[in-house]
C-alpha positions as CSV (number, residue, x, y, z in Angstrom):
1,X,3.2,19.4,-23.0
2,X,1.3,19.1,-19.7
3,X,3.3,17.1,-17.1
4,X,0.3,14.8,-16.4
5,X,0.3,13.8,-20.1
6,X,4.1,13.0,-20.3
7,X,4.4,9.8,-22.4
8,X,6.6,8.1,-19.8
9,X,4.1,8.5,-16.9
10,X,2.1,5.4,-18.0
11,X,5.1,3.5,-19.4
12,X,6.4,0.4,-17.6
13,X,9.8,0.5,-15.9
14,X,11.6,-1.1,-18.9
15,X,10.4,1.5,-21.3
16,X,11.2,4.3,-18.8
17,X,14.8,2.8,-18.5
18,X,15.2,2.7,-22.3
19,X,13.9,6.2,-22.9
20,X,15.9,7.6,-20.0
21,X,19.1,6.1,-21.4
22,X,18.3,7.5,-24.9
23,X,17.6,10.9,-23.5
24,X,20.8,11.0,-21.5
25,X,22.8,10.1,-24.6
26,X,21.0,12.6,-26.8
27,X,21.0,15.5,-24.4
28,X,24.2,14.7,-22.5
29,X,22.6,15.4,-19.1
30,X,21.1,13.5,-16.2
31,X,18.4,15.1,-14.0
32,X,18.2,14.7,-10.3
33,X,16.3,16.4,-7.5
34,X,18.2,18.5,-5.0
35,X,17.5,20.6,-1.9
36,X,19.6,22.6,0.5
37,X,21.2,19.4,1.8
38,X,22.1,17.8,-1.5
39,X,20.5,15.3,-3.8
40,X,17.4,13.3,-3.0
41,X,18.0,9.7,-1.9
42,X,15.5,6.8,-2.2
43,X,15.5,3.7,-0.1
44,X,14.2,0.5,-1.8
45,X,13.7,-2.8,-0.1
46,X,17.4,-3.6,0.0
47,X,19.3,-0.6,-1.3
48,X,19.8,3.1,-1.1
49,X,20.1,5.1,-4.3
50,X,19.9,8.3,-6.2
51,X,16.8,8.7,-8.5
52,X,17.5,10.1,-12.0
53,X,15.2,11.3,-14.7
54,X,15.4,12.1,-18.4
55,X,14.1,15.6,-18.0
56,X,13.2,18.3,-15.5
57,X,9.4,17.7,-15.9
58,X,9.5,14.1,-14.7
59,X,11.9,15.0,-11.9
60,X,9.6,17.7,-10.7
61,X,6.7,15.3,-10.4
62,X,8.6,13.5,-7.6
63,X,9.0,16.8,-5.7
64,X,6.0,16.4,-3.5
65,X,5.3,15.8,0.2
66,X,8.7,15.3,1.9
67,X,10.5,16.5,-1.2
68,X,8.3,19.6,-1.9
69,X,11.3,21.9,-1.4
70,X,13.4,20.0,-4.0
71,X,14.2,21.3,-7.4
72,X,15.3,19.5,-10.6
73,X,19.0,19.9,-11.3
74,X,20.8,18.8,-14.5
75,X,24.2,17.2,-14.3
76,X,26.2,17.0,-17.5
77,X,26.9,13.6,-18.7
78,X,30.6,14.3,-18.4
79,X,30.3,15.2,-14.7
80,X,28.0,12.2,-14.2
81,X,30.6,9.8,-15.6
82,X,33.7,11.4,-14.0
83,X,32.3,12.4,-10.6
84,X,29.0,10.9,-9.8
85,X,29.5,7.4,-11.0
86,X,32.7,6.8,-9.0
87,X,31.2,8.5,-6.0
88,X,28.0,6.4,-6.0
89,X,30.0,3.2,-6.4
90,X,32.4,4.2,-3.5
91,X,29.3,4.9,-1.3
92,X,27.7,1.6,-2.4
93,X,24.6,3.4,-3.8
94,X,22.5,2.4,-6.8
95,X,20.7,4.5,-9.4
96,X,16.9,4.4,-9.5
97,X,16.0,5.2,-13.1
98,X,12.9,7.3,-13.8
99,X,10.6,6.6,-10.9
100,X,7.2,8.2,-11.4
101,X,4.3,8.7,-9.0
102,X,3.0,5.3,-8.0
103,X,5.8,3.4,-9.7
104,X,9.3,2.7,-8.6
105,X,12.1,3.0,-11.1
106,X,14.5,0.3,-12.3
107,X,17.5,-0.2,-10.1
108,X,20.8,-0.3,-11.8
109,X,24.4,-0.2,-10.6
110,X,26.2,3.1,-11.4
111,X,28.9,1.5,-13.5
112,X,26.3,-0.4,-15.6
113,X,24.4,2.8,-16.2
114,X,27.6,4.5,-17.2
115,X,28.3,1.8,-19.8
116,X,24.8,2.2,-21.3
117,X,25.0,6.0,-21.7
118,X,28.6,6.1,-23.2
């Protein structure tokens, strides 16, 4: 499937959220973007967060301009729940679910996402 024809590219944020949660449950992995300094962070109007995607293809679409050196990286669901969720909460960060070019993702608290994917 060509990335520009990914079914979630034209979906609204609610659909992307639902499909991302389903994918995380089914595949037991979360996709982020990383570079030599760590994971990509996004700043929204009020909050800082880590963007996540259901697959490497959608994550790679975000790796442009300032993030052109970033690569998609899978995190197992087990590691996400045991390490990332508590770390994000401790650092007062949110999760930005499945942003796509031209569309911000849904913002969700890490513990709420954890509940949805368990």
